[in-house]
DRENTORKOL-3810 file (N, C-alpha, C; in nm, 4 decimals):
REM DRENTORKOL-3810
@n.u->-1.6124; n.v->1.6091; n.w->0.2894; ca.u->-1.5788; ca.v->1.4950; ca.w->0.2521; c.u->-1.7103; c.v->1.3984; c.w->0.2320
@n.u->-1.7078; n.v->1.3275; n.w->0.0925; ca.u->-1.8137; ca.v->1.2530; ca.w->0.0238; c.u->-1.8288; c.v->1.1479; c.w->0.0832
@n.u->-1.9476; n.v->1.0825; n.w->0.1103; ca.u->-1.9927; ca.v->0.9849; ca.w->0.1406; c.u->-2.1113; c.v->0.8890; c.w->0.0801
@n.u->-2.0165; n.v->0.7038; n.w->0.0322; ca.u->-2.1338; ca.v->0.6788; ca.w->-0.0724; c.u->-2.1962; c.v->0.5921; c.w->0.0215
@n.u->-2.2577; n.v->0.5496; n.w->0.0365; ca.u->-2.3697; ca.v->0.4382; ca.w->-0.0196; c.u->-2.4261; c.v->0.3347; c.w->-0.0504
@n.u->-2.3998; n.v->0.2251; n.w->0.0014; ca.u->-2.4323; ca.v->0.1302; ca.w->-0.0672; c.u->-2.5013; c.v->0.0252; c.w->-0.0112
@n.u->-2.6314; n.v->0.0107; n.w->-0.1185; ca.u->-2.7610; ca.v->-0.0516; ca.w->-0.0478; c.u->-2.7106; c.v->-0.2711; c.w->-0.0681
@n.u->-2.7055; n.v->-0.3495; n.w->0.0276; ca.u->-2.6970; ca.v->-0.4031; ca.w->0.0451; c.u->-2.8273; c.v->-0.5739; c.w->0.0406
@n.u->-2.8812; n.v->-0.5636; n.w->0.0187; ca.u->-3.0637; ca.v->-0.6446; ca.w->0.0672; c.u->-3.0227; c.v->-0.8224; c.w->0.0895
@n.u->-3.1005; n.v->-0.8087; n.w->0.1752; ca.u->-3.1385; ca.v->-0.9982; ca.w->0.2499; c.u->-3.1749; c.v->-1.0100; c.w->0.1572
@n.u->-3.1321; n.v->-1.1627; n.w->0.1067; ca.u->-3.2184; ca.v->-1.2577; ca.w->0.0249; c.u->-3.2608; c.v->-1.3626; c.w->0.0212
@n.u->-3.2067; n.v->-1.4077; n.w->0.1835; ca.u->-3.2973; ca.v->-1.5345; ca.w->0.2343; c.u->-3.4689; c.v->-1.4902; c.w->0.2434
@n.u->-3.5030; n.v->-1.6368; n.w->0.4182; ca.u->-3.6256; ca.v->-1.6188; ca.w->0.4200; c.u->-3.6859; c.v->-1.5488; c.w->0.5352
@n.u->-3.7822; n.v->-1.4691; n.w->0.5381; ca.u->-3.8302; ca.v->-1.4771; ca.w->0.6784; c.u->-3.8728; c.v->-1.5316; c.w->0.7539
@n.u->-3.8172; n.v->-1.5733; n.w->0.8843; ca.u->-3.9108; ca.v->-1.6966; ca.w->0.9346; c.u->-4.0673; c.v->-1.6747; c.w->1.0232
@n.u->-4.1607; n.v->-1.7250; n.w->0.9642; ca.u->-4.2895; ca.v->-1.6360; ca.w->1.0628; c.u->-4.2963; c.v->-1.7164; c.w->1.1416
@n.u->-4.3101; n.v->-1.7787; n.w->1.1366; ca.u->-4.3218; ca.v->-1.9228; ca.w->1.2785; c.u->-4.3045; c.v->-1.8814; c.w->1.4494
@n.u->-4.2056; n.v->-1.8554; n.w->1.4121; ca.u->-4.1395; ca.v->-1.8394; ca.w->1.5703; c.u->-4.2082; c.v->-1.6642; c.w->1.6129
@n.u->-4.2750; n.v->-1.6140; n.w->1.5441; ca.u->-4.3697; ca.v->-1.4669; ca.w->1.6182; c.u->-4.4392; c.v->-1.5339; c.w->1.7738
@n.u->-4.4150; n.v->-1.4899; n.w->1.8104; ca.u->-4.5286; ca.v->-1.4960; ca.w->1.9615; c.u->-4.6762; c.v->-1.3713; c.w->1.9588
@n.u->-4.7698; n.v->-1.4011; n.w->1.8858; ca.u->-4.8583; ca.v->-1.3207; ca.w->1.7608; c.u->-4.9226; c.v->-1.2153; c.w->1.9245
@n.u->-4.9543; n.v->-1.3430; n.w->2.0374; ca.u->-4.9567; ca.v->-1.2962; ca.w->2.1183; c.u->-4.8864; c.v->-1.2336; c.w->2.2383
@n.u->-4.8096; n.v->-1.1978; n.w->2.1954; ca.u->-4.7260; ca.v->-1.1129; ca.w->2.2814; c.u->-4.7236; c.v->-0.9500; c.w->2.2102
@n.u->-4.7513; n.v->-0.9176; n.w->2.1238; ca.u->-4.7038; ca.v->-0.8310; ca.w->2.0619; c.u->-4.8353; c.v->-0.7072; c.w->2.1146
@n.u->-4.8769; n.v->-0.6234; n.w->2.1127; ca.u->-4.9322; ca.v->-0.5390; ca.w->2.0735; c.u->-4.9819; c.v->-0.5360; c.w->1.9499
@n.u->-5.1246; n.v->-0.4342; n.w->2.0176; ca.u->-5.2023; ca.v->-0.4342; ca.w->1.8958; c.u->-5.1990; c.v->-0.3227; c.w->1.7683
@n.u->-5.1117; n.v->-0.2025; n.w->1.8183; ca.u->-5.0656; ca.v->-0.1250; ca.w->1.6935; c.u->-4.9281; c.v->-0.1832; c.w->1.6740
@n.u->-4.8928; n.v->-0.1917; n.w->1.5912; ca.u->-4.7069; ca.v->-0.2240; ca.w->1.6054; c.u->-4.6395; c.v->-0.1533; c.w->1.4966
@n.u->-4.5723; n.v->-0.0421; n.w->1.4705; ca.u->-4.5068; ca.v->0.0855; ca.w->1.3992; c.u->-4.2805; c.v->-0.0808; c.w->1.3359
@n.u->-4.3256; n.v->-0.0182; n.w->1.2138; ca.u->-4.2722; ca.v->-0.1318; ca.w->1.1265; c.u->-4.1349; c.v->-0.0743; c.w->1.0510
@n.u->-4.0141; n.v->-0.1047; n.w->1.1220; ca.u->-3.9105; ca.v->-0.0118; ca.w->1.0476; c.u->-3.8088; c.v->-0.1150; c.w->1.0574
@n.u->-3.7351; n.v->-0.0722; n.w->0.9790; ca.u->-3.6079; ca.v->-0.1865; ca.w->0.9590; c.u->-3.4541; c.v->-0.1099; c.w->0.9067
@n.u->-3.3706; n.v->-0.1774; n.w->0.8068; ca.u->-3.2786; ca.v->-0.1233; ca.w->0.7862; c.u->-3.2452; c.v->-0.2059; c.w->0.6371
@n.u->-3.1915; n.v->-0.0856; n.w->0.5696; ca.u->-3.2507; ca.v->-0.1080; ca.w->0.4452; c.u->-3.1875; c.v->-0.2903; c.w->0.3888
@n.u->-3.1405; n.v->-0.3108; n.w->0.3640; ca.u->-3.1521; ca.v->-0.4753; ca.w->0.4212; c.u->-3.3046; c.v->-0.5639; c.w->0.4165
@n.u->-3.3426; n.v->-0.5057; n.w->0.4644; ca.u->-3.4507; ca.v->-0.5499; ca.w->0.4798; c.u->-3.6073; c.v->-0.5538; c.w->0.4331
@n.u->-3.5480; n.v->-0.3701; n.w->0.3663; ca.u->-3.6310; ca.v->-0.3061; ca.w->0.3240; c.u->-3.7645; c.v->-0.3854; c.w->0.2307
@n.u->-3.6906; n.v->-0.5142; n.w->0.1761; ca.u->-3.8116; ca.v->-0.5736; ca.w->0.0905; c.u->-3.9365; c.v->-0.6694; c.w->0.1494
@n.u->-3.8689; n.v->-0.6605; n.w->0.3048; ca.u->-3.9839; ca.v->-0.7620; ca.w->0.3139; c.u->-4.1181; c.v->-0.7236; c.w->0.3856
@n.u->-4.0843; n.v->-0.5567; n.w->0.3976; ca.u->-4.1535; ca.v->-0.5391; ca.w->0.5593; c.u->-4.3478; c.v->-0.5235; c.w->0.4719
@n.u->-4.3951; n.v->-0.5354; n.w->0.3515; ca.u->-4.5282; ca.v->-0.5753; ca.w->0.2816; c.u->-4.5359; c.v->-0.7021; c.w->0.3566
@n.u->-4.4661; n.v->-0.7650; n.w->0.3709; ca.u->-4.4987; ca.v->-0.9467; ca.w->0.3136; c.u->-4.4895; c.v->-0.9419; c.w->0.5355
@n.u->-4.4816; n.v->-0.8435; n.w->0.5814; ca.u->-4.4632; ca.v->-0.8980; ca.w->0.7413; c.u->-4.5901; c.v->-0.7569; c.w->0.7851
@n.u->-4.5606; n.v->-0.7073; n.w->0.7355; ca.u->-4.7424; ca.v->-0.6114; ca.w->0.7011; c.u->-4.8145; c.v->-0.6445; c.w->0.7307
@n.u->-4.8609; n.v->-0.7466; n.w->0.6238; ca.u->-4.9721; ca.v->-0.8311; ca.w->0.5910; c.u->-4.9425; c.v->-0.9491; c.w->0.6716
@n.u->-4.8462; n.v->-1.0190; n.w->0.6858; ca.u->-4.8771; ca.v->-1.1577; ca.w->0.7495; c.u->-4.9387; c.v->-1.0949; c.w->0.9401
@n.u->-4.8787; n.v->-0.9260; n.w->1.0088; ca.u->-4.9834; ca.v->-0.9376; ca.w->1.0852; c.u->-5.0884; c.v->-0.9043; c.w->1.0660
@n.u->-5.1177; n.v->-0.8028; n.w->0.9856; ca.u->-5.2927; ca.v->-0.7314; ca.w->0.9394; c.u->-5.3556; c.v->-0.8339; c.w->0.9459
@n.u->-5.2867; n.v->-1.0077; n.w->0.9353; ca.u->-5.3813; ca.v->-1.1127; ca.w->0.8787; c.u->-5.3777; c.v->-1.1722; c.w->1.1185
@n.u->-5.2737; n.v->-1.0940; n.w->1.1249; ca.u->-5.3340; ca.v->-1.1825; ca.w->1.2630; c.u->-5.4047; c.v->-1.0622; c.w->1.4277
@n.u->-5.4905; n.v->-0.9797; n.w->1.3012; ca.u->-5.5586; ca.v->-0.9295; ca.w->1.3918; c.u->-5.4460; c.v->-0.7697; c.w->1.4389
@n.u->-5.3396; n.v->-0.7170; n.w->1.4372; ca.u->-5.2685; ca.v->-0.6396; ca.w->1.4406; c.u->-5.3165; c.v->-0.5228; c.w->1.2879
@n.u->-5.2833; n.v->-0.4227; n.w->1.4200; ca.u->-5.2753; ca.v->-0.2529; ca.w->1.3280; c.u->-5.1189; c.v->-0.1795; c.w->1.2648
@n.u->-5.0770; n.v->-0.1661; n.w->1.1636; ca.u->-4.9158; ca.v->-0.1848; ca.w->1.1220; c.u->-5.0092; c.v->-0.0811; c.w->1.0918
@n.u->-4.7947; n.v->-0.0200; n.w->1.0426; ca.u->-4.7535; ca.v->0.1374; ca.w->1.0749; c.u->-4.6071; c.v->0.1509; c.w->1.0254
@n.u->-4.6489; n.v->0.2104; n.w->0.8872; ca.u->-4.4440; ca.v->0.1735; ca.w->0.8733; c.u->-4.4962; c.v->0.2580; c.w->0.7788
@n.u->-4.4230; n.v->0.3674; n.w->0.8666; ca.u->-4.3898; ca.v->0.5571; ca.w->0.8467; c.u->-4.2669; c.v->0.5781; c.w->0.7658
@n.u->-4.2148; n.v->0.6848; n.w->0.6599; ca.u->-4.1252; ca.v->0.8043; ca.w->0.5864; c.u->-4.0758; c.v->0.8780; c.w->0.6010
@n.u->-3.9541; n.v->0.8627; n.w->0.6721; ca.u->-3.8321; ca.v->1.0210; ca.w->0.7050; c.u->-3.8326; c.v->1.0700; c.w->0.6457
@n.u->-3.6443; n.v->1.0250; n.w->0.6210; ca.u->-3.5587; ca.v->1.1497; ca.w->0.5200; c.u->-3.5056; c.v->1.0393; c.w->0.4614
@n.u->-3.4995; n.v->0.9166; n.w->0.4671; ca.u->-3.4386; ca.v->0.8253; ca.w->0.3640; c.u->-3.5765; c.v->0.8107; c.w->0.2489
@n.u->-3.4372; n.v->0.6593; n.w->0.1815; ca.u->-3.4920; ca.v->0.7110; ca.w->0.0433; c.u->-3.6691; c.v->0.5575; c.w->0.0779
@n.u->-3.6707; n.v->0.5225; n.w->0.1421; ca.u->-3.8156; ca.v->0.3899; ca.w->0.1756; c.u->-3.8754; c.v->0.4156; c.w->0.3041
@n.u->-3.9922; n.v->0.3642; n.w->0.2399; ca.u->-4.0841; ca.v->0.3767; ca.w->0.4124; c.u->-4.0429; c.v->0.2553; c.w->0.4294
@n.u->-4.0224; n.v->0.3087; n.w->0.5975; ca.u->-3.9874; ca.v->0.2335; ca.w->0.6954; c.u->-3.8447; c.v->0.2372; c.w->0.7692
@n.u->-3.7455; n.v->0.2604; n.w->0.6135; ca.u->-3.6390; ca.v->0.2759; ca.w->0.6370; c.u->-3.5440; c.v->0.3770; c.w->0.7455
@n.u->-3.4788; n.v->0.3567; n.w->0.8534; ca.u->-3.3936; ca.v->0.3465; ca.w->0.9489; c.u->-3.2250; c.v->0.3663; c.w->0.8812
@n.u->-3.1754; n.v->0.4848; n.w->0.9322; ca.u->-3.0226; ca.v->0.4438; ca.w->0.9015; c.u->-2.9468; c.v->0.4693; c.w->1.0019
@n.u->-2.8944; n.v->0.4056; n.w->1.0920; ca.u->-2.8714; ca.v->0.4633; ca.w->1.1887; c.u->-2.7238; c.v->0.4854; c.w->1.2554
@n.u->-2.6492; n.v->0.5297; n.w->1.0933; ca.u->-2.5175; ca.v->0.6534; ca.w->1.0412; c.u->-2.4533; c.v->0.7685; c.w->1.1170
@n.u->-2.4253; n.v->0.7374; n.w->1.2036; ca.u->-2.3860; ca.v->0.9200; ca.w->1.2402; c.u->-2.1894; c.v->0.8920; c.w->1.1733
@n.u->-2.2070; n.v->0.9667; n.w->1.1681; ca.u->-2.0246; ca.v->0.9727; ca.w->1.0433; c.u->-1.9390; c.v->1.1765; c.w->1.0535
@n.u->-1.9934; n.v->1.2186; n.w->1.2249; ca.u->-1.9887; ca.v->1.3147; ca.w->1.2575; c.u->-1.8075; c.v->1.2676; c.w->1.3046
@n.u->-1.7776; n.v->1.1751; n.w->1.3839; ca.u->-1.6303; ca.v->1.1714; ca.w->1.4576; c.u->-1.5840; c.v->1.2180; c.w->1.3244
@n.u->-1.5937; n.v->1.1375; n.w->1.2488; ca.u->-1.4971; ca.v->1.1651; ca.w->1.0939; c.u->-1.5379; c.v->1.2462; c.w->1.0411
@n.u->-1.6367; n.v->1.3549; n.w->1.0111; ca.u->-1.5775; ca.v->1.4410; ca.w->0.9611; c.u->-1.5072; c.v->1.5390; c.w->1.0530
@n.u->-1.5079; n.v->1.5578; n.w->1.2191; ca.u->-1.4405; ca.v->1.5976; ca.w->1.2881; c.u->-1.2492; c.v->1.5529; c.w->1.2606
@n.u->-1.2860; n.v->1.5127; n.w->1.1282; ca.u->-1.1191; ca.v->1.4753; ca.w->1.1439; c.u->-1.0701; c.v->1.4650; c.w->0.9971
@n.u->-1.1814; n.v->1.4801; n.w->0.8612; ca.u->-1.1275; ca.v->1.4793; ca.w->0.6962; c.u->-1.0112; c.v->1.4956; c.w->0.7054
@n.u->-1.0009; n.v->1.6369; n.w->0.7723; ca.u->-0.8646; ca.v->1.7666; ca.w->0.6920; c.u->-0.7632; c.v->1.6975; c.w->0.7651
@n.u->-0.7450; n.v->1.5405; n.w->0.8478; ca.u->-0.6217; ca.v->1.5835; ca.w->1.0059; c.u->-0.5858; c.v->1.4169; c.w->0.8714
@n.u->-0.6391; n.v->1.3462; n.w->0.8011; ca.u->-0.5797; ca.v->1.2177; ca.w->0.7632; c.u->-0.6405; c.v->1.1764; c.w->0.6154
@n.u->-0.6074; n.v->1.0553; n.w->0.5592; ca.u->-0.6057; ca.v->1.0434; ca.w->0.3772; c.u->-0.7393; c.v->0.9597; c.w->0.3582
@n.u->-0.7638; n.v->0.9071; n.w->0.4882; ca.u->-0.8349; ca.v->0.8256; ca.w->0.4710; c.u->-0.9245; c.v->0.7903; c.w->0.5702
@n.u->-1.0200; n.v->0.6465; n.w->0.6021; ca.u->-1.0574; ca.v->0.6302; ca.w->0.7041; c.u->-1.1532; c.v->0.5176; c.w->0.6923
@n.u->-1.0978; n.v->0.4412; n.w->0.8412; ca.u->-1.1370; ca.v->0.2688; ca.w->0.7725; c.u->-1.2203; c.v->0.2665; c.w->0.8971
@n.u->-1.3568; n.v->0.2011; n.w->0.8727; ca.u->-1.4766; ca.v->0.1728; ca.w->0.9299; c.u->-1.5060; c.v->0.0446; c.w->0.9039
@n.u->-1.5033; n.v->-0.0378; n.w->1.0322; ca.u->-1.5479; ca.v->-0.1594; ca.w->1.0494; c.u->-1.6564; c.v->-0.2133; c.w->1.1366
@n.u->-1.7103; n.v->-0.3041; n.w->1.0745; ca.u->-1.7935; ca.v->-0.3705; ca.w->1.2133; c.u->-1.8903; c.v->-0.5313; c.w->1.1659
END
């Protein structure tokens, strides 16, 4: 079964005013879904300016800091028994 992933980006704004900096640890790893990868640099800059050490890793996904929590194994197990699979979230 072929899988097609369509990127959908958040185009709103991130409100930094609600972040309680004093409750955050000194070293912070940033990860996100593809919707927010465009914000990682601004979040990193904001936190770095607040004396936090920020780390953004790179895994198997296309972008630094991107995670993909998609497990299609349940669909794979039935792909030869159906004509279509509907996944709603």
